[in-house]
KOLNUDREN-65720 format. One record per atom (N, C-alpha, C, O): x, y, z. Coordinates in steps of 0.001 Angstrom, whole numbers, padded with zeros to 6 digits, always signed. Layout:
BEGIN
XYZ;...
//
This chain:
BEGIN
-023335+029266-012708;-024657+030117-012907;-025090+029848-014486;-024245+029812-015380;-026474+029668-014714;-026821+029783-015634;-026540+031046-016607;-026847+032180-016240;-025810+030743-018143;-025202+031819-018494;-026337+032648-019297;-026162+033697-019916;-027502+031949-019145;-028459+033265-019437;-028977+034588-019148;-029476+035458-019862;-028560+034453-017095;-028913+035593-016392;-028091+036845-017141;-028699+037703-017781;-026576+036847-016979;-026056+037686-017416;-026875+038830-018881;-027410+039914-018649;-026764+038271-020119;-027213+039252-020621;-028839+040020-020290;-028938+041246-020325;-030073+039109-019968;-030707+039660-018980;-030639+040586-018142;-031443+041511-018256;-029627+040601-017027;-029152+041240-015921;-028632+042616-016666;-028791+043728-016163;-027966+042378-017977;-027558+043782-018639;-028389+044742-019376;-028047+045909-019564;-029914+044027-019952;-030688+044037-020062;-031969+045242-019372;-032665+046145-019836;-031768+044656-018133;-032484+045490-016860;-031559+046370-016777;-031887+047532-016537;-030465+046096-016918;-029658+047884-016253;-029785+048890-017741;-030110+050058-017527;-029643+048651-018614;-029784+049298-019749;-031326+049863-019774;-031463+051014-020189;-032589+049088-019328;-033842+049711-019612;-033958+050612-018543;-034656+051602-018760;-033177+050444-016889;-033440+051323-015738;-032754+052415-016309;-033630+053279-016339;-031328+053104-016965;-030265+054123-017714;-032266+054594-018285;-033129+055339-017820;-032193+053744-019359;-032985+054290-020407;-034497+054993-020043;-035112+055893-020615;-034825+054173-018822;-036381+054647-018230;-035791+056238-017204;-036267+057368-017097;-034828+055707-016741;-034492+057824-016089;-033746+058730-017392;-033563+059873-016972;-033303+058602-018701;-033344+059492-019855;-034928+059687-019429;-035339+060470-018573;-035939+058532-020462;-036857+059154-021404;-037626+059991-019847;-038358+060935-020146;-037540+059799-018816;-038202+059880-017558;-038164+061856-017965;-038974+062737-018253;-036254+061667-017677;-036266+063415-017337;-036639+063979-018367;-037052+065092-018042;-036747+063781-019734;-036974+064625-021512;-038115+064597-021345;-038419+065231-022355;-039297+064316-020756;-040959+063884-020514;-041103+065318-019614;-041735+066330-019916;-040307+065047-018424;-040742+065755-017155;-039291+067316-018088;-038641+068107-017404;-039258+067262-019220;-038840+068387-019483;-039360+069322-020555;-038939+070354-021078;-040946+068208-020736;-041395+069062-022791;-041919+070142-022616;-042511+070700-023539;-041772+070945-020787;-042315+072202-021461;-041270+073370-021135;-041282+074598-021054;-040339+072295-020988;-039187+073498-020474;-038599+074265-021780;-038458+073701-022866;-038252+075712-021517;-038008+076430-022813;-036833+075798-023364;-035992+075452-022535;-036672+075648-024176;-035146+075258-025366;-034661+074111-024982;-033688+073653-025582;-035326+073317-023751;-034985+071839-023325;-034527+071201-024700;-035119+071590-025706;-033554+070282-024828;-033116+069214-025311;-033085+068163-025153;-032378+067809-024209;-033826+067037-025971;-034009+065545-025611;-032439+064781-024888;-031311+065217-025119;-032625+064070-024364;-030795+062909-024357;-031675+061737-025028;-032873+061467-025103;-030062+061001-025625;-030888+059639-026081;-029874+058576-025616;-028838+059095-025199;-029887+057386-025579;-029317+056363-025477;-028900+055730-027059;-029427+055985-028142;-027863+054905-026768;-027474+054249-028431;-026835+053193-027145;-026143+053525-026183;-027444+051549-027599;-026716+050208-027574;-026828+049340-028130;-027736+048903-028837;-025168+048737-027646;-024312+048425-028306;-023750+046788-028018;-024220+046468-026926;-023133+045930-028442;-022663+044854-027277;-021338+044546-026677;-021103+045712-026360;-020469+044013-026341;-019432+044344-025985;-018586+043739-026824;-017396+043708-026511;-018892+043324-027675;-017971+042873-028989;-017599+043998-029629;-016398+044111-029874;-018241+044751-029918;-018035+046391-030531;-016898+046974-029943;-016160+047814-030457;-016822+046524-028953;-015832+047267-027556;-014481+046562-028219;-013478+047232-028463;-014553+045356-028442;-013349+044182-028312;-012862+044814-029749;-011752+045306-029952;-013879+044699-030658;-013205+045336-032639;-012274+046687-032257;-011162+047089-032599;-013470+047224-031251;-012060+048973-031749;-011049+048829-030840;-010079+049582-030920;-011132+047671-029666;-009677+047552-029129;-008600+046759-029695;-007394+046966-029561;-009319+045585-030510;-007840+045292-031218;-007721+046200-031986;-006660+046800-031814;-008561+046731-033061;-008027+047927-034093;-006902+048730-033552;-005974+049075-034284;-006954+049028-032332;-006175+049962-032005;-004894+049288-031096;-004201+049820-030229;-004865+047930-031636;-003645+046576-031331;-003430+046693-029760;-002291+046589-029304;-004893+046980-028656;-004617+046802-027264;-005087+045140-027019;-005921+044567-027720;-004467+044618-026043;-004482+043392-025606;-005838+042828-025295;-006341+043306-024278;-006783+041630-026133;-007914+041608-025294;-008156+040112-025053;-007452+039218-025523;-009097+039960-024366;-009828+038593-023823;-011054+038031-023813;-011760+038557-022953;-011525+037285-024342;-012953+036505-025253;-013220+035258-023571;-012507+034329-023193;-014094+035634-023161;-014330+034516-022060;-015316+033582-023188;-014760+032562-023594;-016589+033824-023667;-016560+032971-024787;-017950+033887-024867;-018553+034581-024048;-018179+033496-026445;-019119+033986-027618;-020366+034462-027199;-021015+035094-028032;-020985+034239-025736;-022455+034684-025145;-021877+035462-024434;-022183+036454-025096;-021214+035915-023530;-020505+037133-022905;-020233+038271-023824;-020252+039451-023473;-020000+037878-024920;-019336+039015-025327;-020096+039659-026673;-019549+040316-027559;-021307+039342-026597;-022815+039706-026925;-023729+040343-025828;-024849+040713-026180;-023422+040467-024796;-024258+041121-023223;-024470+042158-024123;-023498+042620-024721;-025710+042645-024334;-026201+044020-024572;-025456+045521-023719;-025625+045557-022500;-024709+046635-024340;-024482+047150-023407;-025004+048840-023655;-025658+049180-024641;-024681+049542-022840;-024949+050921-023428;-023689+051592-024347;-022610+051060-024087;-023638+052441-025161;-022146+052631-026180;-022325+054225-025526;-021539+054648-024679;-023448+055013-026036;-023364+056957-025578;-024618+056852-025252;-025465+055996-025507;-024645+058077-024500;-025808+058491-024186;-025222+060748-025059;-024186+061405-025161;-026408+060904-025334;-026090+062106-026903;-027075+063205-027057;-028135+062667-027377;-027209+064348-026989;-028146+065422-026720;-028599+065649-028559;-027901+066143-029445;-030170+065011-028660;-030286+065707-029775;-030693+067221-030018;-031640+067905-029631;-029561+067466-030839;-029358+069226-030688;-030487+069934-031987;-030169+070966-032577;-031958+069104-032319;-032762+069635-033297;-033116+070752-032318;-033189+070767-031090;-033371+071957-033529;-034347+073127-032813;-035571+072938-032727;-035988+072510-033803;-036586+073075-031763;-037674+073152-030828;-038485+074442-031402;-038190+075636-031374;-039366+073910-031816;-040192+075517-032158;-040424+076360-031766;-040814+076450-030602;-040298+077295-032505;-039915+078974-032451;-041705+079604-032261;-042442+079587-033248;-042189+080100-030960;-043682+080469-031195;-043541+082017-030066;-043081+082173-028935;-044165+082913-031030;-044283+084248-030792;-044675+084432-029151;-045537+083670-028715;-044005+085519-028140;-045095+085288-027126;-045360+087276-026818;-046041+087880-025989;-044554+087693-027807;-044737+089204-027821;-043770+089800-026081;-043656+091018-026212;-043402+089554-025278;-042632+089141-024407;-041749+090211-024376;-041485+089916-023211;-040774+091560-024655;-039550+092138-025264;-038499+091347-024168;-037294+091137-024312;-039177+091071-023292;-037938+089982-022646;-037424+088583-023070;-036501+088009-022493;-038059+088120-024061;-038170+086840-024342;-037157+086851-025593;-037123+087794-026383;-036282+085639-025706;-035820+085847-027045;-035443+084503-027596;-035550+083612-026753;-035072+084152-028657;-035413+082707-028941;-033998+082689-030288;-033749+083740-030877;-033256+081479-030593;-031807+081798-031179;-032547+080441-032271;-033230+079423-032165;-032032+081063-033048;-032052+080724-034910;-031147+079512-035284;-031284+078611-036111;-030143+079824-034351;-029024+078526-034591;-029119+077257-033618;-029071+077291-032388;-029271+076062-034486;-029337+075256-033502;-027712+075030-032712;-027601+074070-031949;-026594+075880-032925;-025738+075406-032140;-025241+077084-031681;-024032+077318-031704;-026026+077995-031350;-025583+079059-030710;-026264+078731-029185;-027095+077869-028900;-025626+079702-028341;-026355+079932-026873;-026098+081225-026287;-025498+082034-026994;-026496+081622-024939;-026294+082856-024363;-025730+082205-023421;-025891+081041-023055;-024869+083247-022938;-024004+083081-022080;-024437+084154-020933;-024854+085294-021141;-024203+083404-019441;-024792+083362-018701;-023888+083433-017530;-022959+082637-017665;-023812+084414-015930;-022922+083964-014858;-023901+083948-013750;-024856+084720-013666;-023545+082848-012754;-023684+082904-011405;-023641+084295-010771;-022701+084784-011398;-023851+084771-010349;-023771+085947-009725;-023048+085411-008481;-021963+085987-008408;-023169+084776-007746;-022315+084105-006472;-021230+083136-006910;-020486+083186-005930;-020770+082441-007608;-019813+081651-007837;-019419+082321-009089;-018386+081756-009446;-019761+083349-010031;-019050+084046-011300;-018676+083175-012148;-017936+083463-013089;-019230+081750-011884;-019043+080890-013116;-020040+081244-014679;-021222+081578-014748;-019358+081090-015448;-019987+081427-017021;-020265+079555-017053;-019714+078512-016702;-021588+080088-017778;-022601+078776-018656;-023317+079253-019947;-023721+080361-020302;-023330+078153-020463;-024221+078475-021867;-025507+077794-022085;-025630+076570-022110;-026427+078616-022236;-027934+078243-022206;-028927+078386-023160;-028908+079581-023454;-029693+077887-023737;-030584+078714-024773;-031665+078684-024364;-032389+079115-025262;-032505+078304-023118;-033228+079658-022754;-033269+081208-022298;-032845+081783-021295;-034044+081703-023601;-034023+083386-023696;-035525+083424-022643;-036134+084455-022926;-035994+082915-021951;-037074+083634-021244;-036936+084224-020039;-037528+083868-019021;-035863+085477-020161;-035384+086488-019619;-036268+087272-018712;-037415+087568-019047;-035623+087694-017291;-036590+088485-016854;-035501+089676-016434;-034674+090127-017226;-035667+090170-014841;-034466+091616-014800;-034753+090858-013433;-035723+090346-012874;-033011+091113-013121;-032839+091357-011299;-032252+092509-010988;-031213+092568-011645;-032364+093333-010412;-031815+095104-009652;-031548+095718-011294;-030349+095923-011487;-032271+095983-012272;-032225+096564-013679;-031436+096094-014208;-030653+096894-014721;-031110+094522-014440;-030124+093770-015093;-030344+092230-015688;-030728+091198-015137;-030072+092423-016595;-030997+090807-017824;-030778+089915-017144;-029580+089841-016869;-031597+088889-016561;-030949+087850-015733;-031993+086992-016365;-032905+087486-017028;-031821+085295-016100;-032425+084191-016369;-033378+084059-015185;-033344+084477-014028;-034255+083313-015902;-035489+082962-014820;-034811+082409-012921;-035573+082368-011956;-033102+082019-012827;-032924+081205-012154;-031924+082087-011399;-031219+081719-010460;-031986+083766-012156;-030955+084395-011433;-029865+084490-011736;-028961+085076-011140;-029828+083718-013041;-028590+084606-013379;-028234+085344-014722;-028865+085056-015739;-027004+086512-014756;-026849+087773-015679;-026582+086972-017089;-025857+085977-017099;-027018+087316-017912;-027067+087218-019279;-025888+088446-019289;-026006+089568-018797;-024527+087792-020119;-023628+088575-020577;-023568+089064-022019;-023800+088559-023117;-023204+090129-021618;-022482+090348-023355;-021317+089961-023920;-020702+089014-023430;-020765+090739-025208;-019507+090280-026235;-018093+090077-024645;-017503+089045-024327;-017987+091364-024052;-017146+091485-022837;-017339+091051-021601;-016801+091459-020572;-018564+089738-021812;-018939+088826-020161;-019002+090511-019523;-018145+090961-018763;-019984+091144-019928;-020365+092306-018765;-022439+091935-018524;-023328+091476-019241;-022349+092422-017242;-023648+092351-017474;-024657+093699-017972;-024395+094902-017983;-025600+093143-018272;-026642+094116-019751;-027503+094617-018522;-027933+093976-017563;-027641+096139-018883;-028388+096598-017717;-029777+097082-019017;-029546+097399-020184;-031082+097007-018400;-031992+097226-019080;-032272+098631-019752;-032737+099333-018854;-032207+099267-020780;-032403+100188-021461;-032686+100026-023101;-032756+098975-023737;-032840+101511-023624;-032943+101320-025049;-031925+100669-025668;-030728+100900-025496;-032539+099616-026601;-031338+098718-027167;-030535+098238-026701;-029437+098389-027235;-030624+097372-025417;-030044+096564-024943;-030112+095031-025697;-029212+094257-025369;-031067+094566-026636;-031042+093757-027140;-029866+093031-027917;-029576+091836-027985;-029172+094381-028591;-027227+094403-029353;-026819+094158-028356;-025670+093770-028568;-027046+094122-027188;-025280+094021-026277;-025632+092425-025846;-024932+092201-024858;-026473+091148-026195;-026742+090048-025765;-025859+089414-026584;-025973+089759-027760;-024748+088344-026290;-023808+088197-026520;-024415+086977-027146;-025453+086500-026687;-023660+086339-028417;-024085+084920-028576;-022830+083668-028469;-021926+084114-027763;-022623+082739-028788;-021555+081753-028613;-021787+080679-029501;-022919+080194-029514;-020768+080147-030370;-021193+078993-031015;-019968+077883-030814;-018743+077959-030911;-021135+076548-030405;-020397+075771-030136;-020752+073938-030540;-021967+073739-030527;-020150+073012-030782;-020805+071819-030902;-021563+071366-029518;-020899+071602-028509;-022883+070737-029295;-022721+069967-028164;-022496+069619-027764;-022791+069592-026569;-021048+068404-028815;-019907+067873-027884;-019447+068016-027239;-019268+067210-026326;-018893+069313-027331;-018083+070459-026411;-019059+071036-025573;-018952+072234-025310;-020064+070330-025074;-020984+070834-023483;-021200+069648-022908;-021068+068541-023429;-021609+069962-021585;-021855+069165-020547;-022798+069669-019903;-022529+070801-019501;-024615+069001-019416;-025403+069754-019125;-025035+069836-017455;-024295+069128-016771;-025885+071019-017105;-025472+071242-015365;-026447+071304-014856;-026391+072007-013848;-027591+070803-015101;-028762+071380-014407;-029346+072694-014798;-028639+073423-015494;-030820+073202-014368;-030989+075195-014562;-031418+074758-016156;-032556+075195-016330;-030945+074072-017366;-031235+074082-018378;-029915+075093-018825;-030186+076105-019471;-028543+074814-018486;-027369+075256-018551;-026579+074092-019019;-026833+072899-018849;-025414+074727-019738;-024130+073438-020474;-022468+074547-019837;-021875+075585-020133;-022400+073499-018920;-020832+073922-019015;-019688+073250-020420;-019739+072148-020967;-018619+074542-020699;-018093+074037-021709;-016740+073074-021416;-016037+072980-020410;-016700+072649-022237;-014963+071382-021868;-014039+072034-022956;-012861+071760-023188;-014682+072772-023445;-013176+073313-024254;-013366+074935-024927;-014254+075095-025764;-012515+076078-024529;-013491+077328-024733;-012575+077520-026083;-012900+078507-026743;-011463+076728-026617;-010928+077091-028163;-011702+076798-028815;-011483+077233-029945;-013207+075859-028698;-013911+075429-029485;-015203+076160-030051;-015934+075770-030962;-015342+077743-029008;-016307+078571-028590;-016028+079922-029211;-015273+080836-028879;-017189+079703-030592;-017182+081329-030898;-018068+081866-031037;-019175+081366-031237;-017611+083892-030913;-018524+084919-030582;-019402+084941-031299;-019035+084245-032246;-020527+085354-031521;-021050+085269-032951;-022079+086657-032894;-022609+087148-031897;-022163+087098-034310;-023093+088262-034577;-024562+087827-034246;-025241+086972-034814;-024969+088857-032886;-026231+088314-031948;-027839+088810-033224;-028868+088218-033551;-027379+089823-033482;-028595+090641-034528;-028841+089234-035504;-029945+088790-035186;-028302+088492-036427;-028465+087836-037021;-029091+086905-036699;-030091+086649-037369;-028764+086100-035624;-029647+085018-035227;-030564+085132-033847;-030874+084366-032934;-030829+086548-034211;-031772+086798-032696;-033200+086973-033014;-033789+087655-033853;-033606+086104-032038;-035674+086720-032551;-036634+087253-031173;-037432+086741-030387;-036108+088413-031383;-037225+089050-029961;-038840+088518-030269;-039382+088218-031332;-039279+088534-029074;-040804+088863-028387;-041232+086787-029013;-042129+086246-029660;-039698+086238-028163;-040473+084949-029026;-039160+083872-028353;-037979+084201-028242;-039794+082468-027944;-039070+081727-027530;-038887+080155-028240;-039540+080005-029273;-038295+079308-027914;-038170+078396-028375;-038766+076832-027651;-038103+076248-026794;-039413+076578-027899;-039619+075132-027240;-038921+074323-027170;-037978+074359-027961;-039046+072626-025736;-038162+071790-026208;-038588+071492-027385;-039465+072032-028059;-037586+070148-027716;-037415+069699-028338;-038059+067894-028462;-037838+067061-029341;-039054+067769-026963;-039237+066771-026626;-040813+066494-027240;-041743+067276-027042;-040918+065340-027954;-042358+064911-028267;-042950+064116-027296;-042733+062908-027195;-043817+064864-026456;-044162+063766-025858;-044991+062675-026012;-044995+061839-025108;-045839+062485-027175;-046023+061407-026862;-045558+060019-028017;-046167+058980-028274;-044480+060448-028435;-043445+059850-028845;-042370+059251-027828;-041768+058201-028053;-042169+060137-026532;-041656+059638-025631;-042320+058678-024230;-042034+057940-023287;-043006+059111-024695;-044263+058740-023459;-044630+056654-023917;-044746+055782-023056;-044739+056388-025712;-044437+055134-026043;-043199+054950-025400;-043347+054347-024337;-042047+055244-025648;-041300+055015-025463;-040586+054414-024249;-039721+053581-023979;-041693+055581-023464;-041052+054993-021946;-041714+053774-021862;-040991+052891-021400;-043090+053342-022215;-044141+052227-021441;-043136+050984-022273;-042949+049898-021723;-042459+051342-023820;-041850+050027-023984;-040644+050036-023460;-040190+049018-023983;-039567+050570-022622;-038569+050569-021702;-039546+049685-020878;-039867+048590-021338;-039992+050071-019784;-040638+049472-018378;-041191+047804-019467;-041006+046699-018957;-041724+047904-020666;-042484+046244-020592;-041271+045337-021279;-041571+044185-021590;-039685+045876-021576;-038914+045115-022508;-038114+045011-020553;-037496+044000-020219;-038310+046181-019584;-037908+045622-018071;-038706+044546-017526;-038226+043618-016875;-039623+044649-017733;-040351+043376-017107;-040517+042209-017831;-041228+041366-017284;-040012+041907-019015;-039930+040698-019489;-038881+040210-019403;-038847+039033-019763;-037585+040815-018918;-036089+041037-018371;-036579+039989-016783;-036183+038878-016429;-037234+040620-016358;-037118+040455-015484;-037771+038608-015333;-037255+037722-014652;-038832+038514-016079;-039928+037430-016162;-038890+036360-016243;-038911+035291-015634;-038109+036725-016955;-036874+035864-018156;-036145+034974-016452;-035889+033911-015887;-036142+036287-016380;-035013+035567-014922;-035542+034783-013701;-035128+033765-013147;-036657+035644-013453;-037639+034673-012497;-037413+033133-013114;-036987+032220-012406;-037752+032965-014524;-037946+031887-014875;-036941+030426-014947;-037135+029210-014940;-035526+031558-015035;-034573+030263-014771;-034027+030143-013642;-033353+029136-013425;-034199+031234-012553;-034596+031012-011610;-035205+029613-010693;-034937+028816-009793;-036019+029941-011494;-037234+028827-010840;-036453+027407-011726;-036327+026402-011026;-036094+027333-012762;-035761+026062-013498;-034404+025449-012409;-034448+024384-011793;-033538+026194-012396;-032192+025397-011370;-033009+025071-010600;-033205+023860-010500;-033971+026188-009582;-034465+025034-008645;-035376+023850-008482;-035885+023300-007505;-035399+023683-009558;-036029+022488-009733;-035345+021356-010227;-035687+020184-010385;-034110+022090-010471;-033035+021371-011023;-032275+020725-010063;-032019+019525-009967;-031934+021682-009344;-031256+021225-008493;-031641+020053-006843;-030843+019444-006131;-033181+020156-006758;-034099+019530-006078;-034262+018195-006340;-034264+017369-005427;-034395+017907-007454;-034297+016615-008628;-032623+015788-008123;-032530+014701-007553;-031766+016456-008433;-030792+016191-008303;-030182+016092-006834;-029365+015201-006600;-030619+017119-005696;-030496+016250-004726;-031612+015366-003482;-031707+014930-002335;-032156+015517-004558;-033114+014291-003841;-032826+012409-004515;-033166+011308-004082;-032216+012770-005471;-031512+011485-006599;-032454+010772-007553;-032383+009612-007959;-033514+011880-007873;-034754+011470-008712;-034203+011683-010173;-034923+011453-011145;
//
């Protein structure tokens, strides 16, 4: 097989993944407090270098295959989105980029973190739009009454300690790296944090990814056509 196929195939795989991430970011551009994801790309040589530095046994096939582009990591952009007033007393924005609300699924009792403060009521309790109960510092549900906002718990942790679970929620990887904070200092009532997705730049990046995908596909088709002509000539003896 022509070795030029390998880096082109790897490029296509990378762009397929990039399109998925960018499309998800764009779809959540209007989701409250949504944090966009990004992908970083490296080469297989970087993995070889890291392995060698850790004294692991490595094998090289050739220099071409070792420069094949490979997705290095996926990470979340933790920058704050714009905070806008709503005048709704059940809306809350967090002014620190590494703080979260604690919410609980009433069916499974699982506890998640979220930055989406567009709350509502469920049987007189403070809840998220998808029916998760907002928790206090004691992990208790919060009744809607005078001064209820003082009971809302905020916890602080790094995004590296979280995993996205859908519905704008995060699960915690290590409880030891989670700290409870004073909510009154960081909460803004009657306001919401927007997503940190820039629709224009995300759309441009999505178009660029589609073009890169098409270019790699055309290059692979060109190589295949050249190979076919070579085979035909060799087979005919010309």
